[in-house]
N, CA and C atoms of all chains as a GROMACS GRO file, in nm:
protein
  645
    1MET      N    1  10.519  11.592   7.525
    1MET     CA    2  10.588  11.482   7.589
    1MET      C    3  10.479  11.367   7.618
    2ILE      N    4  10.510  11.261   7.563
    2ILE     CA    5  10.428  11.129   7.561
    2ILE      C    6  10.460  11.054   7.681
    3ILE      N    7  10.388  11.007   7.781
    3ILE     CA    8  10.426  10.933   7.878
    3ILE      C    9  10.382  10.769   7.848
    4PRO      N   10  10.493  10.698   7.842
    4PRO     CA   11  10.456  10.543   7.815
    4PRO      C   12  10.337  10.492   7.919
    5ILE      N   13  10.286  10.389   7.860
    5ILE     CA   14  10.162  10.355   7.939
    5ILE      C   15  10.212  10.257   8.069
    6ASP      N   16  10.333  10.197   8.061
    6ASP     CA   17  10.372  10.112   8.162
    6ASP      C   18  10.424  10.196   8.278
    7LEU      N   19  10.461  10.306   8.244
    7LEU     CA   20  10.512  10.425   8.368
    7LEU      C   21  10.369  10.460   8.435
    8ILE      N   22  10.275  10.490   8.362
    8ILE     CA   23  10.144  10.531   8.424
    8ILE      C   24  10.097  10.400   8.510
    9ILE      N   25  10.085  10.272   8.459
    9ILE     CA   26  10.051  10.168   8.535
    9ILE      C   27  10.137  10.128   8.668
   10LEU      N   28  10.277  10.162   8.644
   10LEU     CA   29  10.360  10.150   8.764
   10LEU      C   30  10.332  10.245   8.870
   11VAL      N   31  10.304  10.356   8.838
   11VAL     CA   32  10.257  10.453   8.931
   11VAL      C   33  10.123  10.434   9.008
   12LEU      N   34  10.032  10.377   8.924
   12LEU     CA   35   9.896  10.347   8.977
   12LEU      C   36   9.926  10.221   9.083
   13ILE      N   37  10.006  10.134   9.036
   13ILE     CA   38  10.035  10.014   9.129
   13ILE      C   39  10.084  10.068   9.266
   14ILE      N   40  10.186  10.151   9.256
   14ILE     CA   41  10.228  10.199   9.388
   14ILE      C   42  10.124  10.269   9.476
   15VAL      N   43  10.045  10.347   9.391
   15VAL     CA   44   9.949  10.422   9.481
   15VAL      C   45   9.838  10.330   9.543
   16SER      N   46   9.802  10.224   9.454
   16SER     CA   47   9.707  10.139   9.518
   16SER      C   48   9.781  10.046   9.626
   17ALA      N   49   9.902   9.991   9.615
   17ALA     CA   50   9.953   9.932   9.723
   17ALA      C   51   9.953   9.992   9.849
   18ILE      N   52  10.010  10.138   9.828
   18ILE     CA   53   9.998  10.224   9.966
   18ILE      C   54   9.835  10.233  10.006
   19ALA      N   55   9.751  10.257   9.937
   19ALA     CA   56   9.620  10.273   9.978
   19ALA      C   57   9.562  10.153  10.046
   20ALA      N   58   9.612  10.024   9.985
   20ALA     CA   59   9.554   9.899  10.049
   20ALA      C   60   9.596   9.887  10.189
   21ILE      N   61   9.717   9.938  10.222
   21ILE     CA   62   9.769   9.892  10.366
   21ILE      C   63   9.738  10.023  10.455
   22THR      N   64   9.677  10.144  10.404
   22THR     CA   65   9.643  10.247  10.489
   22THR      C   66   9.504  10.275  10.522
   23VAL      N   67   9.424  10.226  10.430
   23VAL     CA   68   9.274  10.254  10.439
   23VAL      C   69   9.205  10.192  10.579
   24PRO      N   70   9.128  10.271  10.643
   24PRO     CA   71   9.090  10.224  10.785
   24PRO      C   72   8.986  10.133  10.781
   25ASP      N   73   8.947  10.058  10.682
   25ASP     CA   74   8.847   9.959  10.660
   25ASP      C   75   8.891   9.844  10.597
   26LEU      N   76   8.861   9.716  10.651
   26LEU     CA   77   8.924   9.594  10.582
   26LEU      C   78   8.854   9.561  10.465
   27LEU      N   79   8.717   9.586  10.444
   27LEU     CA   80   8.654   9.552  10.325
   27LEU      C   81   8.711   9.651  10.214
   28SER      N   82   8.737   9.794  10.226
   28SER     CA   83   8.789   9.866  10.126
   28SER      C   84   8.930   9.811  10.089
   29SER      N   85   8.983   9.774  10.197
   29SER     CA   86   9.134   9.717  10.178
   29SER      C   87   9.125   9.597  10.077
   30ALA      N   88   9.041   9.494  10.108
   30ALA     CA   89   9.036   9.397  10.016
   30ALA      C   90   8.990   9.447   9.869
   31VAL      N   91   8.914   9.523   9.858
   31VAL     CA   92   8.861   9.568   9.709
   31VAL      C   93   8.989   9.643   9.647
   32ILE      N   94   9.057   9.730   9.728
   32ILE     CA   95   9.167   9.777   9.670
   32ILE      C   96   9.281   9.710   9.617
   33LEU      N   97   9.286   9.585   9.696
   33LEU     CA   98   9.378   9.483   9.671
   33LEU      C   99   9.346   9.408   9.523
   34GLY      N  100   9.208   9.393   9.522
   34GLY     CA  101   9.163   9.328   9.391
   34GLY      C  102   9.201   9.434   9.274
   35ALA      N  103   9.168   9.564   9.283
   35ALA     CA  104   9.214   9.668   9.184
   35ALA      C  105   9.374   9.653   9.178
   36TYR      N  106   9.449   9.651   9.271
   36TYR     CA  107   9.580   9.624   9.255
   36TYR      C  108   9.623   9.508   9.173
   37SER      N  109   9.550   9.388   9.196
   37SER     CA  110   9.586   9.273   9.095
   37SER      C  111   9.560   9.285   8.959
   38PHE      N  112   9.422   9.379   8.938
   38PHE     CA  113   9.397   9.381   8.806
   38PHE      C  114   9.503   9.479   8.741
   39LEU      N  115   9.550   9.579   8.803
   39LEU     CA  116   9.662   9.668   8.760
   39LEU      C  117   9.788   9.594   8.709
   40LEU      N  118   9.819   9.508   8.812
   40LEU     CA  119   9.926   9.407   8.784
   40LEU      C  120   9.924   9.315   8.646
   41CYS      N  121   9.800   9.288   8.630
   41CYS     CA  122   9.754   9.216   8.502
   41CYS      C  123   9.760   9.283   8.388
   42LEU      N  124   9.728   9.408   8.388
   42LEU     CA  125   9.758   9.519   8.289
   42LEU      C  126   9.916   9.494   8.258
   43LEU      N  127   9.980   9.514   8.357
   43LEU     CA  128  10.128   9.535   8.350
   43LEU      C  129  10.200   9.415   8.282
   44TRP      N  130  10.148   9.285   8.316
   44TRP     CA  131  10.195   9.171   8.260
   44TRP      C  132  10.170   9.179   8.107
   45THR      N  133  10.042   9.208   8.061
   45THR     CA  134  10.009   9.223   7.931
   45THR      C  135  10.077   9.303   7.856
   46VAL      N  136  10.117   9.426   7.916
   46VAL     CA  137  10.207   9.550   7.839
   46VAL      C  138  10.345   9.468   7.818
   47MET      N  139  10.398   9.393   7.940
   47MET     CA  140  10.533   9.347   7.920
   47MET      C  141  10.533   9.213   7.856
   48GLY      N  142  10.421   9.155   7.789
   48GLY     CA  143  10.429   9.040   7.700
   48GLY      C  144  10.421   8.923   7.769
   49ALA      N  145  10.399   8.916   7.897
   49ALA     CA  146  10.375   8.784   7.967
   49ALA      C  147  10.232   8.754   7.970
   50VAL      N  148  10.168   8.711   7.873
   50VAL     CA  149  10.021   8.699   7.840
   50VAL      C  150   9.978   8.578   7.945
   51ASP      N  151  10.053   8.465   7.954
   51ASP     CA  152  10.008   8.350   8.029
   51ASP      C  153  10.010   8.403   8.188
   52VAL      N  154  10.100   8.480   8.230
   52VAL     CA  155  10.100   8.538   8.365
   52VAL      C  156   9.977   8.611   8.382
   53ALA      N  157   9.951   8.706   8.296
   53ALA     CA  158   9.838   8.792   8.305
   53ALA      C  159   9.700   8.710   8.305
   54PHE      N  160   9.702   8.609   8.242
   54PHE     CA  161   9.552   8.528   8.251
   54PHE      C  162   9.546   8.481   8.401
   55THR      N  163   9.671   8.421   8.457
   55THR     CA  164   9.649   8.361   8.569
   55THR      C  165   9.648   8.466   8.696
   56GLU      N  166   9.696   8.585   8.680
   56GLU     CA  167   9.682   8.694   8.763
   56GLU      C  168   9.546   8.745   8.774
   57ALA      N  169   9.464   8.741   8.650
   57ALA     CA  170   9.336   8.806   8.652
   57ALA      C  171   9.230   8.697   8.702
   58THR      N  172   9.258   8.567   8.680
   58THR     CA  173   9.161   8.488   8.740
   58THR      C  174   9.192   8.442   8.876
   59VAL      N  175   9.308   8.392   8.901
   59VAL     CA  176   9.347   8.346   9.048
   59VAL      C  177   9.371   8.461   9.121
   60GLY      N  178   9.478   8.556   9.094
   60GLY     CA  179   9.518   8.665   9.176
   60GLY      C  180   9.412   8.773   9.204
   61ALA      N  181   9.350   8.819   9.106
   61ALA     CA  182   9.241   8.922   9.124
   61ALA      C  183   9.096   8.853   9.172
   62GLY      N  184   9.071   8.749   9.096
   62GLY     CA  185   8.934   8.683   9.115
   62GLY      C  186   8.922   8.613   9.249
   63VAL      N  187   8.997   8.498   9.278
   63VAL     CA  188   8.979   8.410   9.378
   63VAL      C  189   9.034   8.479   9.505
   64SER      N  190   9.129   8.552   9.508
   64SER     CA  191   9.186   8.587   9.634
   64SER      C  192   9.104   8.711   9.698
   65THR      N  193   9.055   8.783   9.600
   65THR     CA  194   8.952   8.893   9.645
   65THR      C  195   8.824   8.814   9.710
   66VAL      N  196   8.781   8.720   9.663
   66VAL     CA  197   8.678   8.645   9.700
   66VAL      C  198   8.706   8.592   9.844
   67PHE      N  199   8.832   8.529   9.842
   67PHE     CA  200   8.873   8.485   9.988
   67PHE      C  201   8.881   8.594  10.082
   68CYS      N  202   8.918   8.705  10.072
   68CYS     CA  203   8.931   8.812  10.161
   68CYS      C  204   8.803   8.861  10.188
   69VAL      N  205   8.707   8.877  10.095
   69VAL     CA  206   8.581   8.941  10.133
   69VAL      C  207   8.510   8.808  10.220
   70ALA      N  208   8.523   8.686  10.187
   70ALA     CA  209   8.460   8.586  10.264
   70ALA      C  210   8.524   8.580  10.400
   71ALA      N  211   8.651   8.598  10.430
   71ALA     CA  212   8.702   8.610  10.574
   71ALA      C  213   8.678   8.719  10.641
   72ILE      N  214   8.651   8.846  10.576
   72ILE     CA  215   8.622   8.952  10.659
   72ILE      C  216   8.458   8.931  10.680
   73PHE      N  217   8.389   8.864  10.605
   73PHE     CA  218   8.241   8.856  10.628
   73PHE      C  219   8.222   8.764  10.757
   74HIS      N  220   8.320   8.674  10.783
   74HIS     CA  221   8.317   8.588  10.886
   74HIS      C  222   8.380   8.641  11.016
   75THR      N  223   8.459   8.760  11.004
   75THR     CA  224   8.512   8.825  11.125
   75THR      C  225   8.440   8.958  11.137
   76SER      N  226   8.538   9.051  11.156
   76SER     CA  227   8.500   9.201  11.162
   76SER      C  228   8.578   9.293  11.064
   77ARG      N  229   8.486   9.398  11.037
   77ARG     CA  230   8.563   9.498  10.929
   77ARG      C  231   8.646   9.591  10.996
   78ARG      N  232   8.611   9.614  11.118
   78ARG     CA  233   8.686   9.737  11.188
   78ARG      C  234   8.821   9.694  11.207
   79THR      N  235   8.906   9.806  11.212
   79THR     CA  236   9.057   9.802  11.240
   79THR      C  237   9.090   9.924  11.293
   80LYS      N  238   9.212   9.931  11.356
   80LYS     CA  239   9.261  10.054  11.429
   80LYS      C  240   9.366  10.119  11.353
   81ASP      N  241   9.429  10.051  11.245
   81ASP     CA  242   9.528  10.113  11.164
   81ASP      C  243   9.492  10.094  11.019
   82MET      N  244  11.822  11.740   8.625
   82MET     CA  245  11.671  11.707   8.656
   82MET      C  246  11.625  11.593   8.537
   83GLU      N  247  11.651  11.646   8.424
   83GLU     CA  248  11.604  11.566   8.290
   83GLU      C  249  11.674  11.434   8.295
   84GLN      N  250  11.798  11.442   8.330
   84GLN     CA  251  11.888  11.313   8.331
   84GLN      C  252  11.844  11.226   8.449
   85MET      N  253  11.829  11.293   8.559
   85MET     CA  254  11.782  11.201   8.662
   85MET      C  255  11.648  11.130   8.627
   86LEU      N  256  11.556  11.196   8.576
   86LEU     CA  257  11.407  11.146   8.543
   86LEU      C  258  11.421  11.015   8.435
   87SER      N  259  11.514  11.038   8.352
   87SER     CA  260  11.524  10.946   8.255
   87SER      C  261  11.603  10.835   8.304
   88PHE      N  262  11.699  10.854   8.404
   88PHE     CA  263  11.771  10.744   8.467
   88PHE      C  264  11.662  10.664   8.552
   89ILE      N  265  11.570  10.714   8.618
   89ILE     CA  266  11.488  10.641   8.698
   89ILE      C  267  11.379  10.574   8.590
   90ALA      N  268  11.337  10.644   8.492
   90ALA     CA  269  11.237  10.573   8.403
   90ALA      C  270  11.302  10.464   8.318
   91ALA      N  271  11.444  10.464   8.297
   91ALA     CA  272  11.483  10.357   8.220
   91ALA      C  273  11.492  10.219   8.300
   92LYS      N  274  11.490  10.232   8.427
   92LYS     CA  275  11.459  10.112   8.521
   92LYS      C  276  11.334  10.111   8.608
   93ALA      N  277  11.262  10.158   8.559
   93ALA     CA  278  11.109  10.188   8.631
   93ALA      C  279  11.056  10.059   8.704
   94ASN      N  280  11.064   9.956   8.623
   94ASN     CA  281  11.028   9.828   8.683
   94ASN      C  282  11.093   9.788   8.826
   95TYR      N  283  11.219   9.811   8.815
   95TYR     CA  284  11.314   9.759   8.928
   95TYR      C  285  11.269   9.848   9.048
   96TRP      N  286  11.258   9.998   9.019
   96TRP     CA  287  11.241  10.105   9.130
   96TRP      C  288  11.105  10.063   9.199
   97THR      N  289  10.997  10.009   9.100
   97THR     CA  290  10.873   9.985   9.142
   97THR      C  291  10.883   9.855   9.245
   98TYR      N  292  10.966   9.757   9.207
   98TYR     CA  293  10.982   9.630   9.260
   98TYR      C  294  11.030   9.650   9.401
   99VAL      N  295  11.125   9.750   9.419
   99VAL     CA  296  11.199   9.787   9.541
   99VAL      C  297  11.090   9.852   9.634
  100ILE      N  298  11.024   9.946   9.590
  100ILE     CA  299  10.911  10.023   9.654
  100ILE      C  300  10.802   9.932   9.726
  101LEU      N  301  10.754   9.839   9.626
  101LEU     CA  302  10.648   9.748   9.662
  101LEU      C  303  10.691   9.653   9.775
  102LEU      N  304  10.839   9.610   9.736
  102LEU     CA  305  10.890   9.500   9.842
  102LEU      C  306  10.885   9.570  10.004
  103MET      N  307  10.928   9.721   9.986
  103MET     CA  308  10.939   9.775  10.117
  103MET      C  309  10.796   9.811  10.170
  104VAL      N  310  10.708   9.834  10.092
  104VAL     CA  311  10.572   9.847  10.152
  104VAL      C  312  10.511   9.725  10.197
  105GLY      N  313  10.526   9.620  10.154
  105GLY     CA  314  10.481   9.492  10.189
  105GLY      C  315  10.550   9.468  10.333
  106LEU      N  316  10.682   9.473  10.326
  106LEU     CA  317  10.756   9.454  10.460
  106LEU      C  318  10.738   9.535  10.566
  107TYR      N  319  10.691   9.660  10.535
  107TYR     CA  320  10.650   9.742  10.637
  107TYR      C  321  10.522   9.712  10.705
  108ALA      N  322  10.415   9.672  10.603
  108ALA     CA  323  10.275   9.626  10.644
  108ALA      C  324  10.301   9.501  10.719
  109MET      N  325  10.375   9.418  10.692
  109MET     CA  326  10.395   9.280  10.777
  109MET      C  327  10.448   9.303  10.908
  110ILE      N  328  10.539   9.421  10.928
  110ILE     CA  329  10.605   9.447  11.068
  110ILE      C  330  10.530   9.528  11.135
  111VAL      N  331  10.481   9.645  11.094
  111VAL     CA  332  10.425   9.747  11.178
  111VAL      C  333  10.280   9.732  11.198
  112LYS      N  334  10.204   9.680  11.095
  112LYS     CA  335  10.047   9.700  11.111
  112LYS      C  336   9.997   9.612  11.233
  113ASN      N  337   9.898   9.645  11.290
  113ASN     CA  338   9.845   9.573  11.403
  113ASN      C  339   9.731   9.476  11.372
  114ASN      N  340   9.672   9.492  11.265
  114ASN     CA  341   9.561   9.397  11.229
  114ASN      C  342   9.613   9.293  11.153
  115LEU      N  343   9.558   9.161  11.173
  115LEU     CA  344   9.609   9.046  11.122
  115LEU      C  345   9.583   9.044  10.964
  116VAL      N  346   9.470   9.107  10.916
  116VAL     CA  347   9.430   9.095  10.772
  116VAL      C  348   9.519   9.193  10.696
  117LYS      N  349   9.555   9.321  10.779
  117LYS     CA  350   9.642   9.402  10.716
  117LYS      C  351   9.790   9.342  10.689
  118LYS      N  352   9.811   9.259  10.785
  118LYS     CA  353   9.942   9.184  10.775
  118LYS      C  354   9.948   9.096  10.653
  119ILE      N  355   9.844   9.025  10.618
  119ILE     CA  356   9.824   8.928  10.513
  119ILE      C  357   9.811   9.000  10.383
  120VAL      N  358   9.763   9.113  10.396
  120VAL     CA  359   9.776   9.210  10.252
  120VAL      C  360   9.897   9.254  10.241
  121GLY      N  361   9.967   9.280  10.340
  121GLY     CA  362  10.123   9.308  10.315
  121GLY      C  363  10.197   9.183  10.255
  122MET      N  364  10.156   9.081  10.309
  122MET     CA  365  10.233   8.962  10.257
  122MET      C  366  10.204   8.930  10.096
  123VAL      N  367  10.072   8.973  10.068
  123VAL     CA  368  10.037   8.940   9.917
  123VAL      C  369  10.132   9.056   9.847
  124ILE      N  370  10.130   9.164   9.883
  124ILE     CA  371  10.196   9.270   9.816
  124ILE      C  372  10.340   9.238   9.788
  125PHE      N  373  10.412   9.179   9.917
  125PHE     CA  374  10.558   9.126   9.901
  125PHE      C  375  10.564   9.023   9.795
  126GLN      N  376  10.462   8.935   9.788
  126GLN     CA  377  10.483   8.829   9.681
  126GLN      C  378  10.469   8.875   9.548
  127THR      N  379  10.371   8.963   9.506
  127THR     CA  380  10.364   9.026   9.381
  127THR      C  381  10.487   9.100   9.340
  128ALA      N  382  10.548   9.168   9.439
  128ALA     CA  383  10.659   9.244   9.398
  128ALA      C  384  10.780   9.146   9.363
  129ILE      N  385  10.784   9.027   9.411
  129ILE     CA  386  10.901   8.934   9.363
  129ILE      C  387  10.848   8.879   9.226
  130ILE      N  388  10.720   8.874   9.212
  130ILE     CA  389  10.671   8.820   9.076
  130ILE      C  390  10.705   8.940   8.974
  131LEU      N  391  10.702   9.061   9.003
  131LEU     CA  392  10.736   9.170   8.920
  131LEU      C  393  10.884   9.163   8.886
  132PHE      N  394  10.978   9.135   8.979
  132PHE     CA  395  11.111   9.129   8.970
  132PHE      C  396  11.145   9.021   8.866
  133TYR      N  397  11.073   8.904   8.872
  133TYR     CA  398  11.120   8.802   8.790
  133TYR      C  399  11.068   8.825   8.639
  134VAL      N  400  10.946   8.876   8.623
  134VAL     CA  401  10.900   8.894   8.489
  134VAL      C  402  10.984   8.992   8.423
  135SER      N  403  11.013   9.113   8.498
  135SER     CA  404  11.098   9.220   8.452
  135SER      C  405  11.229   9.158   8.407
  136MET      N  406  11.288   9.053   8.468
  136MET     CA  407  11.435   8.997   8.414
  136MET      C  408  11.410   8.940   8.292
  137GLY      N  409  11.302   8.882   8.258
  137GLY     CA  410  11.273   8.814   8.142
  137GLY      C  411  11.240   8.918   8.011
  138TYR      N  412  11.215   9.033   8.058
  138TYR     CA  413  11.143   9.126   7.941
  138TYR      C  414  11.273   9.172   7.842
  139LYS      N  415  11.225   9.204   7.731
  139LYS     CA  416  11.331   9.237   7.615
  139LYS      C  417  11.268   9.362   7.558
  140GLN      N  418  11.343   9.464   7.536
  140GLN     CA  419  11.296   9.574   7.438
  140GLN      C  420  11.256   9.544   7.310
  141GLY      N  421  11.155   9.555   7.258
  141GLY     CA  422  11.140   9.522   7.120
  141GLY      C  423  11.102   9.378   7.100
  142GLY      N  424  11.098   9.294   7.204
  142GLY     CA  425  11.086   9.163   7.160
  142GLY      C  426  10.931   9.133   7.162
  143THR      N  427  10.879   9.027   7.098
  143THR     CA  428  10.752   8.983   7.107
  143THR      C  429  10.712   8.873   7.189
  144ILE      N  430  10.566   8.853   7.202
  144ILE     CA  431  10.549   8.752   7.292
  144ILE      C  432  10.586   8.616   7.259
  145PRO      N  433  10.623   8.511   7.376
  145PRO     CA  434  10.692   8.405   7.326
  145PRO      C  435  10.583   8.281   7.277
  146ILE      N  436  10.529   8.322   7.153
  146ILE     CA  437  10.457   8.208   7.096
  146ILE      C  438  10.514   8.199   6.955
  147VAL      N  439  10.543   8.076   6.901
  147VAL     CA  440  10.593   8.066   6.771
  147VAL      C  441  10.480   8.047   6.679
  148MET      N  442  10.484   8.124   6.559
  148MET     CA  443  10.371   8.123   6.457
  148MET      C  444  10.366   7.976   6.404
  149HIS      N  445  10.255   7.944   6.372
  149HIS     CA  446  10.225   7.799   6.314
  149HIS      C  447  10.300   7.760   6.191
  150ASP      N  448  10.316   7.866   6.098
  150ASP     CA  449  10.378   7.858   5.966
  150ASP      C  450  10.527   7.830   6.004
  151GLU      N  451  10.580   7.917   6.081
  151GLU     CA  452  10.718   7.904   6.123
  151GLU      C  453  10.756   7.771   6.173
  152ALA      N  454  10.670   7.737   6.263
  152ALA     CA  455  10.710   7.604   6.343
  152ALA      C  456  10.714   7.497   6.268
  153HIS      N  457  10.608   7.501   6.135
  153HIS     CA  458  10.583   7.390   6.051
  153HIS      C  459  10.723   7.372   5.974
  154HIS      N  460  10.763   7.479   5.929
  154HIS     CA  461  10.877   7.475   5.831
  154HIS      C  462  11.003   7.538   5.886
  155GLY      N  463  11.010   7.521   6.002
  155GLY     CA  464  11.111   7.585   6.094
  155GLY      C  465  11.259   7.532   6.050
  156ALA      N  466  11.272   7.406   6.041
  156ALA     CA  467  11.401   7.366   6.016
  156ALA      C  468  11.440   7.382   5.854
  157THR      N  469  11.352   7.393   5.766
  157THR     CA  470  11.392   7.418   5.636
  157THR      C  471  11.393   7.564   5.575
  158SER      N  472  11.286   7.632   5.597
  158SER     CA  473  11.274   7.778   5.537
  158SER      C  474  11.337   7.875   5.645
  159ALA      N  475  11.277   7.924   5.737
  159ALA     CA  476  11.326   8.034   5.824
  159ALA      C  477  11.351   7.981   5.944
  160ALA      N  478  11.479   7.991   5.986
  160ALA     CA  479  11.496   7.956   6.142
  160ALA      C  480  11.435   8.043   6.236
  161ILE      N  481  11.407   7.995   6.371
  161ILE     CA  482  11.363   8.073   6.470
  161ILE      C  483  11.455   8.135   6.528
  162LYS      N  484  11.431   8.269   6.540
  162LYS     CA  485  11.537   8.347   6.608
  162LYS      C  486  11.502   8.372   6.769
  163ALA      N  487  11.564   8.313   6.849
  163ALA     CA  488  11.526   8.319   6.987
  163ALA      C  489  11.535   8.470   7.040
  164ILE      N  490  11.628   8.550   6.981
  164ILE     CA  491  11.660   8.676   7.033
  164ILE      C  492  11.536   8.786   7.000
  165ASP      N  493  11.433   8.720   6.914
  165ASP     CA  494  11.333   8.816   6.893
  165ASP      C  495  11.199   8.790   6.999
  166TYR      N  496  11.236   8.681   7.088
  166TYR     CA  497  11.116   8.655   7.167
  166TYR      C  498  11.145   8.692   7.324
  167ILE      N  499  11.044   8.724   7.395
  167ILE     CA  500  11.072   8.747   7.545
  167ILE      C  501  11.087   8.611   7.602
  168ASN      N  502  11.177   8.611   7.692
  168ASN     CA  503  11.232   8.486   7.763
  168ASN      C  504  11.115   8.434   7.854
  169PRO      N  505  11.072   8.327   7.808
  169PRO     CA  506  10.937   8.274   7.885
  169PRO      C  507  10.975   8.182   8.015
  170LEU      N  508  11.095   8.163   8.042
  170LEU     CA  509  11.127   8.072   8.143
  170LEU      C  510  11.075   8.154   8.277
  171PRO      N  511  11.115   8.271   8.301
  171PRO     CA  512  11.059   8.323   8.424
  171PRO      C  513  10.900   8.329   8.440
  172HIS      N  514  10.839   8.344   8.319
  172HIS     CA  515  10.679   8.348   8.313
  172HIS      C  516  10.633   8.226   8.378
  173VAL      N  517  10.696   8.108   8.343
  173VAL     CA  518  10.656   7.987   8.375
  173VAL      C  519  10.672   7.963   8.514
  174LEU      N  520  10.797   8.003   8.574
  174LEU     CA  521  10.832   7.992   8.729
  174LEU      C  522  10.715   8.057   8.789
  175MET      N  523  10.692   8.189   8.754
  175MET     CA  524  10.588   8.284   8.829
  175MET      C  525  10.446   8.236   8.814
  176LEU      N  526  10.403   8.167   8.719
  176LEU     CA  527  10.275   8.105   8.719
  176LEU      C  528  10.257   8.013   8.842
  177THR      N  529  10.364   7.932   8.875
  177THR     CA  530  10.363   7.857   8.990
  177THR      C  531  10.352   7.936   9.105
  178ALA      N  532  10.416   8.045   9.114
  178ALA     CA  533  10.434   8.129   9.237
  178ALA      C  534  10.308   8.189   9.259
  179ILE      N  535  10.227   8.236   9.146
  179ILE     CA  536  10.098   8.306   9.173
  179ILE      C  537   9.988   8.200   9.237
  180VAL      N  538   9.998   8.086   9.186
  180VAL     CA  539   9.897   7.996   9.251
  180VAL      C  540   9.939   7.939   9.382
  181VAL      N  541  10.080   7.925   9.431
  181VAL     CA  542  10.126   7.914   9.568
  181VAL      C  543  10.096   8.026   9.641
  182GLY      N  544  10.085   8.155   9.598
  182GLY     CA  545  10.054   8.271   9.663
  182GLY      C  546   9.916   8.264   9.711
  183VAL      N  547   9.822   8.236   9.614
  183VAL     CA  548   9.682   8.222   9.659
  183VAL      C  549   9.656   8.118   9.744
  184ALA      N  550   9.721   8.010   9.751
  184ALA     CA  551   9.732   7.886   9.848
  184ALA      C  552   9.768   7.940   9.977
  185THR      N  553   9.882   8.012   9.992
  185THR     CA  554   9.920   8.081  10.117
  185THR      C  555   9.826   8.176  10.177
  186LEU      N  556   9.772   8.261  10.090
  186LEU     CA  557   9.664   8.341  10.125
  186LEU      C  558   9.527   8.286  10.198
  187GLY      N  559   9.490   8.169  10.118
  187GLY     CA  560   9.382   8.111  10.196
  187GLY      C  561   9.417   8.034  10.314
  188VAL      N  562   9.537   7.986  10.339
  188VAL     CA  563   9.568   7.921  10.479
  188VAL      C  564   9.581   8.050  10.570
  189ALA      N  565   9.642   8.154  10.536
  189ALA     CA  566   9.662   8.240  10.630
  189ALA      C  567   9.517   8.312  10.674
  190LEU      N  568   9.433   8.342  10.570
  190LEU     CA  569   9.295   8.390  10.623
  190LEU      C  570   9.224   8.284  10.697
  191SER      N  571   9.223   8.166  10.683
  191SER     CA  572   9.157   8.057  10.757
  191SER      C  573   9.220   8.073  10.902
  192LEU      N  574   9.349   8.066  10.918
  192LEU     CA  575   9.406   8.084  11.054
  192LEU      C  576   9.373   8.199  11.130
  193ALA      N  577   9.350   8.318  11.060
  193ALA     CA  578   9.304   8.445  11.108
  193ALA      C  579   9.160   8.423  11.147
  194MET      N  580   9.073   8.343  11.086
  194MET     CA  581   8.934   8.324  11.109
  194MET      C  582   8.928   8.250  11.230
  195LYS      N  583   9.015   8.129  11.241
  195LYS     CA  584   9.004   8.069  11.383
  195LYS      C  585   9.056   8.140  11.503
  196ILE      N  586   9.166   8.240  11.461
  196ILE     CA  587   9.196   8.314  11.591
  196ILE      C  588   9.104   8.412  11.642
  197TYR      N  589   9.020   8.468  11.527
  197TYR     CA  590   8.891   8.560  11.566
  197TYR      C  591   8.798   8.462  11.648
  198GLN      N  592   8.777   8.332  11.594
  198GLN     CA  593   8.659   8.273  11.676
  198GLN      C  594   8.715   8.247  11.830
  199GLU      N  595   8.846   8.250  11.834
  199GLU     CA  596   8.884   8.187  11.971
  199GLU      C  597   8.916   8.301  12.072
  200TYR      N  598   8.958   8.424  12.012
  200TYR     CA  599   8.985   8.532  12.097
  200TYR      C  600   8.898   8.666  12.070
  201GLY      N  601   8.808   8.657  11.959
  201GLY     CA  602   8.716   8.766  11.932
  201GLY      C  603   8.768   8.898  11.894
  202SER      N  604   8.897   8.888  11.813
  202SER     CA  605   8.948   9.015  11.794
  202SER      C  606   9.044   8.983  11.673
  203LEU      N  607   9.082   9.061  11.578
  203LEU     CA  608   9.188   9.056  11.489
  203LEU      C  609   9.313   9.144  11.510
  204GLU      N  610   9.294   9.224  11.620
  204GLU     CA  611   9.409   9.320  11.664
  204GLU      C  612   9.511   9.231  11.739
  205GLU      N  613   9.648   9.250  11.709
  205GLU     CA  614   9.735   9.177  11.774
  205GLU      C  615   9.756   9.214  11.916
  206ASP      N  616   9.740   9.355  11.944
  206ASP     CA  617   9.756   9.379  12.090
  206ASP      C  618   9.652   9.315  12.182
  207GLU      N  619   9.526   9.324  12.130
  207GLU     CA  620   9.424   9.270  12.208
  207GLU      C  621   9.437   9.122  12.216
  208ILE      N  622   9.472   9.057  12.124
  208ILE     CA  623   9.515   8.905  12.131
  208ILE      C  624   9.623   8.897  12.227
  209ASN      N  625   9.728   8.959  12.225
  209ASN     CA  626   9.835   8.937  12.316
  209ASN      C  627   9.793   8.966  12.480
  210GLU      N  628   9.697   9.065  12.500
  210GLU     CA  629   9.660   9.095  12.615
  210GLU      C  630   9.556   8.986  12.671
  211LYS      N  631   9.489   8.919  12.585
  211LYS     CA  632   9.405   8.796  12.626
  211LYS      C  633   9.507   8.686  12.659
  212LEU      N  634   9.588   8.666  12.580
  212LEU     CA  635   9.692   8.550  12.608
  212LEU      C  636   9.761   8.575  12.748
  213ARG      N  637   9.786   8.710  12.779
  213ARG     CA  638   9.866   8.726  12.904
  213ARG      C  639   9.770   8.697  13.018
  214ASN      N  640   9.643   8.719  13.002
  214ASN     CA  641   9.543   8.700  13.109
  214ASN      C  642   9.518   8.570  13.136
  215ILE      N  643   9.553   8.472  13.066
  215ILE     CA  644   9.517   8.333  13.056
  215ILE      C  645   9.577   8.261  13.190
   0.00000   0.00000   0.00000
């Protein structure tokens, strides 16, 4: 049985989305969100939306991770949930 | 069982869209930390982008770029068949949505930073406690 690559990517996307909101550290949450964005970028490439994939990789994964890390650097890492 | 699995796999993008939408909504409502709420908002936005890109997808279609040769002699030799290409209109709409999403993320994080400077906490219950004591 051969599993298509888009099904594997979709499962990984769901796992990383749930991990990003449950992990008890905000910096880890930001990094997992970056990984989530790169997985989405892979999914757009598989689905033939290459322009959306470029934008997601630069703006979605790159810039938003930098924003999150900068905001957490200026505030605190600790969280209760 | 086999039938059910193939039924789910046939519309896997839409199932993922629904699950991600609910994960984002749950994080926005239930989580206590402001940054966790913002992460939930980002997941919610990307779920909607996934829905739109899935609408434009075509089984066996190629990426929406017309070959140079075909475009040059398009009218005379071989007509361009639109059915062979993935629909690019949702992609273009979602390019705007990604950029708007990052702008929203920046504004939300800067508001969270100002709240932290004012109240010394990112937890919603602690902020509410301090607001009540003023």
